[in-house]
DSSP file (Angstrom, degrees, kcal/mol; ACC not computed):
  #  RESIDUE AA STRUCTURE BP1 BP2  ACC     N-H-->O    O-->H-N    N-H-->O    O-->H-N    TCO  KAPPA ALPHA  PHI   PSI    X-CA   Y-CA   Z-CA
    1    1 A M              0   0    0      0, 0.0     2,-0.3     0, 0.0    87,-0.1   0.000 360.0 360.0 360.0 139.5  -69.8  -53.9  156.0
    2    2 A V        -     0   0    0     85,-0.3    67,-0.3    68,-0.2    88,-0.2  -0.520 360.0-166.1 -68.6 130.5  -71.3  -55.3  152.7
    3    3 A E        +     0   0    0     87,-1.9    66,-0.4    86,-0.3     2,-0.3   0.746  68.4  18.1 -92.9 -26.2  -74.6  -57.0  153.4
    4    4 A S  E     -a   91   0A   0     86,-1.2    88,-2.2    64,-0.1     2,-0.4  -0.995  59.5-165.6-146.1 151.3  -75.0  -58.8  150.1
    5    5 A L  E     -a   92   0A   0     -2,-0.3     2,-0.5    86,-0.2    15,-0.3  -0.987   0.9-167.8-141.2 128.1  -72.8  -59.8  147.3
    6    6 A L  E     -a   93   0A   0     86,-2.9    88,-2.8    -2,-0.4     2,-0.5  -0.965   9.4-167.7-116.1 129.4  -73.8  -61.0  143.8
    7    7 A C  E     +a   94   0A   0     11,-2.2    88,-0.2    -2,-0.5    86,-0.0  -0.969  19.6 179.2-125.1 125.1  -71.1  -62.5  141.6
    8    8 A D        +     0   0    0     86,-3.1     2,-1.7    -2,-0.5    88,-0.3   0.230  50.8 114.5-103.0  11.9  -71.5  -63.2  137.9
    9    9 A A    >   -     0   0    0     85,-0.2     3,-1.8     1,-0.2     6,-0.2  -0.622  45.4-177.9 -81.9  84.7  -68.0  -64.6  137.4
   10   10 A K  T 3  S+     0   0    0     -2,-1.7    -1,-0.2    86,-0.4     7,-0.1   0.740  73.2  51.5 -63.0 -27.6  -69.2  -68.1  136.6
   11   11 A T  T 3  S+     0   0    0     85,-0.2    35,-3.3    88,-0.2     2,-0.3   0.382  81.8 115.2 -93.6   7.2  -65.8  -69.7  136.2
   12   12 A C  B X   -C   45   0B   0     -3,-1.8     3,-1.6    33,-0.2    33,-0.2  -0.590  67.5-136.6 -77.7 136.2  -64.5  -68.4  139.5
   13   13 A V  T 3  S+     0   0    0     31,-3.3    -1,-0.1    -2,-0.3    32,-0.1   0.737 104.2  54.6 -62.9 -23.5  -63.7  -71.2  142.0
   14   14 A Y  T 3  S+     0   0    0     30,-0.3     7,-2.4    28,-0.1     2,-0.5   0.506  84.6 102.5 -89.2  -4.7  -65.4  -69.1  144.8
   15   15 A N  E <   +D   20   0C   0     -3,-1.6     2,-0.4    -6,-0.2     5,-0.2  -0.697  40.1 167.1 -87.0 122.7  -68.7  -68.6  142.9
   16   16 A A  E >  S-D   19   0C   0      3,-2.7     3,-1.6    -2,-0.5    39,-0.2  -0.937  77.0 -22.6-135.4 112.1  -71.6  -70.8  144.1
   17   17 A A  T 3  S-     0   0    0     37,-1.4    38,-0.1    -2,-0.4     3,-0.1   0.882 125.1 -55.6  54.0  41.0  -75.1  -70.0  142.9
   18   18 A R  T 3  S+     0   0    0      1,-0.2   -11,-2.2    36,-0.1     2,-0.4   0.620 116.2 115.9  67.3  16.4  -73.9  -66.4  142.3
   19   19 A K  E <   -D   16   0C   0     -3,-1.6    -3,-2.7   -13,-0.2     2,-0.5  -0.915  66.7-124.6-111.1 143.2  -72.7  -66.0  145.9
   20   20 A C  E     -D   15   0C   0     -2,-0.4    -5,-0.2   -15,-0.3   -15,-0.1  -0.746  21.2-175.3 -89.5 130.5  -69.0  -65.6  146.7
   21   21 A T        +     0   0    0     -7,-2.4    -1,-0.1    -2,-0.5    -6,-0.1   0.339  45.8 117.1-104.8   4.7  -67.6  -68.1  149.1
   22   22 A A  S    S-     0   0    0     -8,-0.2     3,-0.1     1,-0.1    -2,-0.1  -0.436  70.7-128.5 -68.3 147.2  -64.1  -66.5  149.5
   23   23 A P  S    S+     0   0    0      0, 0.0    48,-1.2     0, 0.0     2,-0.3   0.854  90.5   9.6 -67.4 -32.7  -63.4  -65.3  153.0
   24   24 A T  E     -e   71   0D   0     46,-0.2     2,-0.4    18,-0.0    48,-0.2  -0.981  68.4-144.1-142.5 154.9  -62.4  -61.8  151.7
   25   25 A I  E     -e   72   0D   0     46,-2.6    48,-3.1    -2,-0.3     2,-0.6  -0.966   7.9-156.2-120.5 137.3  -62.7  -60.1  148.4
   26   26 A N  E     -e   73   0D   0     -2,-0.4    15,-3.0    46,-0.2    16,-0.6  -0.942   7.5-165.2-117.3 110.9  -60.1  -57.6  147.1
   27   27 A I  E     -eF  74  40D   0     46,-3.1    48,-2.0    -2,-0.6     2,-0.4  -0.815   6.7-158.0 -94.9 132.4  -61.3  -55.1  144.5
   28   28 A V  E     + F   0  39D   0     11,-2.9    11,-2.0    -2,-0.5    79,-0.2  -0.910  39.2 127.3-112.2 136.5  -58.6  -53.2  142.6
   29   29 A G    >   -     0   0    0     -2,-0.4     3,-2.2     9,-0.2    47,-0.2   0.380  33.2-170.8-159.9 -17.6  -59.2  -49.9  141.0
   30   30 A G  T 3  S-     0   0    0      1,-0.3    47,-1.5     3,-0.0    48,-0.7  -0.251  73.3 -17.6  53.5-128.1  -56.5  -47.4  142.1
   31   31 A T  T 3  S+     0   0    0     45,-0.2    -1,-0.3    46,-0.2    45,-0.1   0.193  96.1 139.3 -97.0  16.3  -57.3  -43.9  141.0
   32   32 A T    <   -     0   0    0     -3,-2.2    46,-0.4     5,-0.1     3,-0.1  -0.175  40.0-164.6 -59.1 152.8  -59.8  -44.9  138.3
   33   33 A K  S    S+     0   0    0     79,-0.1     2,-0.4    44,-0.1    -1,-0.1   0.101  72.4  75.1-118.3  16.4  -62.9  -42.8  137.8
   34   34 A N  S >  S-     0   0    0     -5,-0.2     3,-1.8     1,-0.1    77,-0.1  -0.996  71.9-143.5-135.2 126.7  -64.5  -45.5  135.7
   35   35 A G  G >  S+     0   0    0     -2,-0.4     3,-1.9     1,-0.3    72,-0.5   0.782  98.2  67.8 -60.5 -28.4  -66.0  -48.8  137.1
   36   36 A S  G 3  S+     0   0    0      1,-0.3    -1,-0.3    70,-0.1    72,-0.1   0.647  93.1  61.5 -69.6 -10.7  -64.8  -50.7  134.0
   37   37 A D  G <  S+     0   0    0     -3,-1.8    -1,-0.3    70,-0.1     2,-0.2   0.260  90.7  87.3 -95.6  11.3  -61.3  -50.2  135.2
   38   38 A T    <   +     0   0    0     -3,-1.9     2,-0.3    69,-0.1    -9,-0.2  -0.685  54.7 177.8-101.3 161.1  -61.9  -52.1  138.5
   39   39 A Y  E     -F   28   0D   0    -11,-2.0   -11,-2.9    -2,-0.2     2,-0.8  -0.988  35.8-106.4-158.2 160.4  -61.6  -55.8  138.9
   40   40 A C  E >   -F   27   0D   0     62,-0.4     3,-1.1    -2,-0.3   -13,-0.2  -0.799  24.5-169.9 -90.6 108.7  -61.8  -58.5  141.6
   41   41 A A  T 3  S+     0   0    0    -15,-3.0    -1,-0.1    -2,-0.8   -14,-0.1   0.570  82.6  67.7 -76.3  -8.1  -58.3  -59.6  142.4
   42   42 A T  T 3  S+     0   0    0    -16,-0.6    -1,-0.2    60,-0.1   -28,-0.1   0.670  72.3 120.9 -81.9 -18.0  -59.7  -62.6  144.4
   43   43 A F    <   +     0   0    0     -3,-1.1     2,-0.4   -17,-0.2    59,-0.1  -0.193  37.9 179.0 -50.5 130.2  -60.9  -64.2  141.2
   44   44 A T        -     0   0    0     57,-0.1   -31,-3.3    58,-0.1   -30,-0.3  -0.965  28.1-123.9-136.6 118.6  -59.4  -67.6  140.7
   45   45 A E  B     -C   12   0B   0     -2,-0.4     2,-1.7   -33,-0.2   -33,-0.2  -0.383  12.6-134.8 -66.5 135.2  -60.4  -69.6  137.6
   46   46 A D    >   +     0   0    0    -35,-3.3     3,-1.4     1,-0.2    -1,-0.1  -0.555  40.5 161.5 -86.8  70.3  -61.8  -73.1  138.4
   47   47 A R  T 3  S+     0   0    0     -2,-1.7    -1,-0.2     1,-0.3   -35,-0.0   0.813  71.8  48.1 -63.5 -33.1  -59.8  -74.8  135.7
   48   48 A D  T 3  S-     0   0    0     -3,-0.2    -1,-0.3     1,-0.0     4,-0.1   0.348 107.2-122.5 -92.8   7.2  -60.2  -78.2  137.1
   49   49 A Q    X   +     0   0    0     -3,-1.4     3,-0.7   -38,-0.1    -2,-0.1   0.907  48.6 166.4  52.3  44.5  -64.0  -77.9  137.6
   50   50 A V  T 3  S+     0   0    0      1,-0.3     2,-0.7     2,-0.1     3,-0.2   0.898  76.5  36.9 -56.4 -42.3  -63.5  -78.6  141.3
   51   51 A F  T 3  S+     0   0    0      1,-0.2    -1,-0.3     7,-0.1     3,-0.2  -0.695  73.8 165.8-110.6  77.1  -67.0  -77.4  141.9
   52   52 A S  S <  S+     0   0    0     -2,-0.7     2,-0.8    -3,-0.7    -1,-0.2   0.819  71.4  49.3 -67.7 -31.3  -68.8  -78.7  138.8
   53   53 A D     >  +     0   0    0     -3,-0.2     4,-0.8     1,-0.1     3,-0.4  -0.824  64.0 163.8-108.9  93.6  -72.3  -78.2  140.2
   54   54 A K  T  4  +     0   0    0     -2,-0.8   -37,-1.4     1,-0.2    -1,-0.1   0.395  53.3  87.3 -89.9   3.9  -72.2  -74.7  141.5
   55   55 A S  T  4 S-     0   0    0    -39,-0.2    -1,-0.2   -38,-0.1     3,-0.1   0.881 113.6 -11.2 -74.6 -36.8  -76.0  -74.3  141.7
   56   56 A T  T  4 S+     0   0    0     -3,-0.4     7,-2.6     1,-0.2     2,-0.3   0.566 118.4  56.9-137.9 -17.2  -76.5  -75.7  145.3
   57   57 A M  E  <  -I   62   0E   0     -4,-0.8     2,-0.4     5,-0.2     5,-0.2  -0.920  39.5-170.3-130.1 148.4  -73.3  -77.4  146.6
   58   58 A I  E >  S-I   61   0E   0      3,-2.9     3,-2.5    -2,-0.3     2,-0.3  -0.923  79.6 -54.4-127.4 105.1  -69.7  -76.7  147.4
   59   59 A G  T 3  S-     0   0    0     -2,-0.4     0, 0.0     1,-0.3     0, 0.0  -0.493 121.7 -21.7  60.3-122.5  -68.2  -80.1  148.2
   60   60 A D  T 3  S+     0   0    0     -2,-0.3     2,-0.4    -3,-0.1    -1,-0.3   0.385 121.1  94.5 -96.3   2.2  -70.4  -81.4  151.0
   61   61 A L  E <  S-I   58   0E   0     -3,-2.5    -3,-2.9     2,-0.0     2,-0.2  -0.767  72.3-128.7-100.0 139.8  -71.7  -78.0  152.1
   62   62 A E  E >   -I   57   0E   0     -2,-0.4     3,-2.2    -5,-0.2    -5,-0.2  -0.602  22.0-122.0 -80.3 146.5  -75.0  -76.4  150.8
   63   63 A V  G >  S+     0   0    0     -7,-2.6     3,-2.6     1,-0.3    -1,-0.1   0.820 109.2  71.3 -57.4 -32.5  -74.7  -72.9  149.4
   64   64 A S  G 3  S+     0   0    0     -8,-0.3    -1,-0.3     1,-0.3     3,-0.2   0.684  82.4  73.1 -60.5 -15.5  -77.2  -71.7  152.0
   65   65 A S  G <  S+     0   0    0     -3,-2.2     2,-0.9     1,-0.2    -1,-0.3   0.693  86.0  68.5 -68.6 -17.5  -74.5  -72.3  154.6
   66   66 A F    <   +     0   0    0     -3,-2.6    -1,-0.2    -4,-0.2   -46,-0.1  -0.563  56.5 140.9-103.5  67.4  -72.8  -69.1  153.2
   67   67 A D        +     0   0    0     -2,-0.9     2,-0.4    -3,-0.2    -1,-0.2   0.776  51.7  76.1 -80.1 -27.2  -75.3  -66.5  154.3
   68   68 A D  S    S-     0   0    0     -3,-0.3   -64,-0.1   -64,-0.1   -65,-0.1  -0.713  81.0-127.9 -91.0 133.0  -72.8  -63.8  155.2
   69   69 A A        -     0   0    0     -2,-0.4     3,-0.1   -66,-0.4   -48,-0.1  -0.482  32.8-106.7 -71.5 147.1  -71.1  -61.8  152.4
   70   70 A P        -     0   0    0      0, 0.0   -46,-0.2     0, 0.0   -68,-0.2  -0.286  39.9 -93.3 -67.9 159.8  -67.3  -61.8  152.6
   71   71 A S  E     -e   24   0D   0    -48,-1.2   -46,-2.6   -70,-0.1     2,-0.5  -0.481  41.1-141.8 -70.4 149.5  -65.6  -58.6  153.7
   72   72 A V  E     -e   25   0D   0     15,-0.3    15,-2.6   -48,-0.2     2,-0.3  -0.949  14.3-168.6-123.2 114.8  -64.5  -56.5  150.8
   73   73 A S  E     -eG  26  86D   0    -48,-3.1   -46,-3.1    -2,-0.5     2,-0.3  -0.757  13.8-175.6 -94.4 150.1  -61.3  -54.5  150.7
   74   74 A C  E     -e   27   0D   0     11,-1.6   -46,-0.2    -2,-0.3     9,-0.1  -0.983  29.4-171.7-151.1 131.5  -61.0  -52.0  147.9
   75   75 A N        +     0   0    0    -48,-2.0     2,-1.8    -2,-0.3   -47,-0.1   0.215  53.6 118.8-107.7  16.0  -58.2  -49.7  146.7
   76   76 A A    >   -     0   0    0    -49,-0.2     3,-2.0   -47,-0.2     6,-0.2  -0.614  44.9-174.3 -77.9  86.5  -60.4  -47.8  144.2
   77   77 A V  T 3  S+     0   0    0     -2,-1.8    -1,-0.2   -47,-1.5   -46,-0.2   0.677  74.4  57.6 -64.7 -19.4  -59.8  -44.5  146.0
   78   78 A N  T 3  S+     0   0    0    -48,-0.7    35,-2.4   -46,-0.4     2,-0.4   0.302  80.8 109.4 -94.2  10.3  -62.3  -42.5  143.9
   79   79 A C  B X   -J  112   0F   0     -3,-2.0     3,-1.6    33,-0.2    31,-0.1  -0.712  68.9-138.1 -87.3 135.0  -65.2  -44.8  144.7
   80   80 A T  T 3  S+     0   0    0     31,-3.4    -1,-0.1    -2,-0.4    30,-0.1   0.744 103.2  54.7 -62.7 -23.8  -67.9  -43.2  147.0
   81   81 A Y  T 3  S+     0   0    0     30,-0.3     7,-2.3    28,-0.1     2,-0.5   0.497  85.4 101.7 -88.9  -4.3  -68.2  -46.5  148.9
   82   82 A N  E <   +H   87   0D   0     -3,-1.6     2,-0.4    -6,-0.2     5,-0.2  -0.706  40.7 169.4 -87.6 124.7  -64.4  -46.7  149.8
   83   83 A D  E >  S-H   86   0D   0      3,-2.4     3,-0.7    -2,-0.5    -9,-0.1  -0.920  76.8 -24.0-134.5 108.7  -63.4  -45.6  153.3
   84   84 A N  T 3  S-     0   0    0     -2,-0.4     3,-0.1     1,-0.2    -9,-0.1   0.912 126.0 -51.2  54.4  46.6  -59.8  -46.5  154.2
   85   85 A N  T 3  S+     0   0    0      1,-0.2   -11,-1.6   -12,-0.1     2,-0.4   0.716 116.3 112.0  64.9  24.6  -59.6  -49.3  151.7
   86   86 A K  E <   -GH  73  83D   0     -3,-0.7    -3,-2.4   -13,-0.3     2,-0.5  -0.978  66.5-126.6-123.3 141.5  -62.8  -50.9  152.9
   87   87 A C  E     + H   0  82D   0    -15,-2.6   -15,-0.3    -2,-0.4   -85,-0.3  -0.748  23.5 179.5 -88.7 130.2  -66.1  -51.1  150.9
   88   88 A Y        +     0   0    0     -7,-2.3     2,-0.1    -2,-0.5    -1,-0.1   0.046  34.6 129.4-118.4  24.1  -69.1  -49.8  152.7
   89   89 A A        -     0   0    0      1,-0.1   -86,-0.3    -8,-0.1     3,-0.1  -0.499  64.5-127.3 -72.0 148.9  -71.8  -50.3  150.0
   90   90 A A  S    S+     0   0    0      1,-0.2   -87,-1.9   -88,-0.2   -86,-1.2   0.836  92.7  11.8 -66.7 -31.4  -74.9  -52.2  151.2
   91   91 A G  E     -a    4   0A   0    -88,-0.2     2,-0.4   -89,-0.2   -86,-0.2  -0.995  68.0-154.0-146.7 149.2  -74.4  -54.6  148.3
   92   92 A V  E     -a    5   0A   0    -88,-2.2   -86,-2.9    -2,-0.3     2,-0.5  -0.971   3.7-163.3-126.2 139.0  -71.7  -55.4  145.8
   93   93 A K  E     -a    6   0A   0     -2,-0.4    15,-2.4   -88,-0.2    16,-0.7  -0.987   4.2-160.9-124.3 125.6  -72.1  -56.9  142.3
   94   94 A I  E     -aB   7 107A   0    -88,-2.8   -86,-3.1    -2,-0.5     2,-0.3  -0.907   9.4-153.4-104.1 125.2  -69.1  -58.4  140.5
   95   95 A L  E     + B   0 106A   0     11,-3.2    11,-1.9    -2,-0.5   -86,-0.1  -0.677  19.8 169.8 -93.1 151.8  -69.5  -58.8  136.7
   96   96 A G    >   +     0   0    0    -88,-0.3     3,-1.5    -2,-0.3   -86,-0.4  -0.155  14.9 150.8-156.1  53.7  -67.6  -61.5  134.8
   97   97 A P  T 3  S+     0   0    0      0, 0.0     8,-0.1     0, 0.0    -1,-0.0   0.793  91.5  24.7 -63.3 -27.0  -68.8  -61.8  131.2
   98   98 A K  T 3  S+     0   0    0      6,-0.7     2,-2.0     3,-0.1     3,-0.3  -0.299  85.7 167.2-125.9  46.3  -65.3  -62.9  130.0
   99   99 A D    <   +     0   0    0     -3,-1.5   -88,-0.2     1,-0.2     3,-0.1  -0.412  32.1 112.5 -76.1  80.1  -64.1  -64.3  133.3
  100  100 A T  S    S+     0   0    0     -2,-2.0     2,-0.3     1,-0.2    -1,-0.2   0.374  79.0  29.5-123.2  -2.0  -61.0  -66.2  132.4
  101  101 A A  S >  S-     0   0    0     -3,-0.3     3,-2.0     1,-0.1    -1,-0.2  -0.976  87.4-101.7-152.2 160.1  -58.5  -64.0  134.2
  102  102 A I  G >  S+     0   0    0     -2,-0.3     3,-1.3     1,-0.3   -62,-0.4   0.891 118.8  51.8 -51.1 -47.5  -58.3  -61.7  137.2
  103  103 A G  G 3  S+     0   0    0      1,-0.3    -1,-0.3   -64,-0.1   -62,-0.1   0.480  92.7  75.6 -74.0  -1.1  -58.6  -58.5  135.1
  104  104 A S  G <  S+     0   0    0     -3,-2.0    -6,-0.7   -64,-0.1    -1,-0.3   0.442  82.1  80.7 -91.9   1.5  -61.7  -59.7  133.2
  105  105 A T    <   -     0   0    0     -3,-1.3     2,-0.3    -4,-0.2    -9,-0.2  -0.520  62.7-159.3 -96.8 171.3  -64.0  -59.1  136.1
  106  106 A E  E     -B   95   0A   0    -11,-1.9   -11,-3.2    -2,-0.2     2,-0.9  -0.987  22.0-126.1-152.9 141.2  -65.5  -55.7  137.1
  107  107 A C  E >   -B   94   0A   0    -72,-0.5     3,-1.0    -2,-0.3   -13,-0.2  -0.798  22.6-173.0 -87.2 105.4  -67.0  -54.2  140.2
  108  108 A Q  T 3  S+     0   0    0    -15,-2.4    -1,-0.2    -2,-0.9   -14,-0.1   0.649  78.1  68.5 -74.3 -13.9  -70.4  -52.9  139.0
  109  109 A T  T 3  S+     0   0    0    -16,-0.7    -1,-0.2   -74,-0.1   -28,-0.1   0.680  70.1 123.1 -78.0 -18.2  -71.0  -51.2  142.3
  110  110 A F    <   -     0   0    0     -3,-1.0   -75,-0.2   -75,-0.1   -31,-0.1  -0.175  36.7-179.9 -49.0 128.5  -68.3  -48.6  141.7
  111  111 A R        -     0   0    0    -77,-0.1   -31,-3.4   -76,-0.1   -30,-0.3  -0.983  26.1-124.8-132.5 121.4  -69.6  -45.1  141.9
  112  112 A P  B      J   79   0F   0      0, 0.0   -33,-0.2     0, 0.0   -79,-0.1  -0.323 360.0 360.0 -66.4 147.0  -67.2  -42.2  141.4
  113  113 A E              0   0    0    -35,-2.4   -34,-0.1   -33,-0.0   -80,-0.0   0.471 360.0 360.0 -70.5 360.0  -67.0  -39.5  144.1
């Protein structure tokens, strides 16, 4: 199980203070051997600015309430951390420098077998 998750996809509705609040994360990568060909399929753009202050609060809940990282499923079969479509890295980092669509994110934790 992933113990920590860092997310830089700032416009994702699940991102709060660089922590993911989604119940599960789905990383897509298929047979890639390159991390830049992976992406977070859970990404959902916060178009309506539902969570306008993402630094400390999500609605009425403080970000500190989300201490457990979500479970991470992954179909990047050539990643060393993938075991039966589950990620077993100690920590996962999702990049999102141009995060306006699902495919614009990247799993920086990907390591080819």
